[in-house]
C-alpha positions as CSV (number, residue, x, y, z in Angstrom):
1,M,0.0,0.0,0.0
2,G,3.1,2.2,0.2
3,K,1.8,4.5,2.9
4,G,4.4,7.3,3.3
5,P,6.3,7.5,0.0
6,L,3.7,9.8,-1.5
7,P,1.5,12.3,0.3
8,D,-2.2,11.3,0.4
9,T,-3.0,14.2,-1.9
10,H,-0.6,13.1,-4.7
11,E,-2.3,12.0,-7.9
12,L,-0.7,8.6,-7.8
13,A,-1.6,7.9,-4.2
14,A,-4.2,5.1,-4.0
15,T,-4.8,4.9,-0.3
16,L,-8.5,5.7,-0.5
17,A,-9.0,3.7,-3.7
18,R,-6.9,0.6,-2.7
19,S,-9.6,-1.9,-3.5
20,L,-10.2,-0.4,-6.9
21,A,-6.5,-0.2,-7.6
22,I,-5.6,-3.8,-6.6
23,G,-8.6,-5.1,-8.5
24,K,-7.4,-3.6,-11.8
25,C,-3.6,-3.9,-11.7
26,D,-1.7,-6.3,-14.0
27,V,1.5,-6.3,-11.9
28,A,1.9,-5.8,-8.2
29,L,5.3,-5.1,-6.6
30,V,5.0,-6.3,-3.0
31,V,8.0,-5.2,-0.9
32,G,8.4,-6.6,2.6
33,A,4.7,-7.4,3.1
34,R,2.9,-10.7,3.3
35,L,0.1,-11.7,1.0
36,N,-2.1,-12.5,4.0
37,W,-5.7,-11.5,5.0
38,L,-4.7,-7.8,4.9
39,L,-4.0,-8.1,1.2
40,H,-6.8,-10.6,0.6
41,F,-4.1,-13.4,0.1
42,G,-3.5,-11.9,-3.4
43,E,-6.5,-13.8,-4.8
44,P,-9.7,-12.9,-6.7
45,P,-12.2,-11.3,-6.4
46,K,-10.3,-8.5,-4.7
47,W,-7.3,-9.0,-7.0
48,S,-7.5,-9.4,-10.8
49,K,-7.3,-13.1,-11.8
50,D,-4.5,-12.2,-14.2
51,V,-2.3,-10.2,-11.8
52,K,1.4,-11.1,-11.7
53,F,3.1,-10.6,-8.3
54,I,6.7,-9.6,-7.8
55,L,7.5,-10.3,-4.1
56,V,10.6,-8.9,-2.4
57,N,11.1,-10.3,1.1
58,V,13.9,-11.2,3.5
59,S,12.2,-14.6,4.0
60,K,12.7,-17.2,1.3
61,E,9.9,-19.3,2.9
62,E,7.4,-16.4,2.5
63,I,8.2,-16.2,-1.2
64,E,7.9,-19.9,-1.7
65,L,4.6,-20.0,0.1
66,R,2.9,-17.6,-2.4
67,K,4.6,-18.8,-5.7
68,P,4.9,-15.3,-7.3
69,H,5.7,-14.6,-10.9
70,L,9.1,-13.3,-9.6
71,G,10.5,-13.6,-6.1
72,L,13.5,-11.7,-4.8
73,V,15.2,-12.4,-1.4
């Protein structure tokens, strides 16, 4: 969700439209976060069925658990 890098008033900030944004994205870069219940496990219907995940995490196990399109440790 990237809270902090952009002010809430920035045109690219999606804090208030998170559900709309995650439902329509083709690629999601997830850095240091788990695809757990907070992110709807990265699954439809909240996420697009065609979304490709790029996961960046310090835990190899977390990446292996979710089977992203690309995983970086």
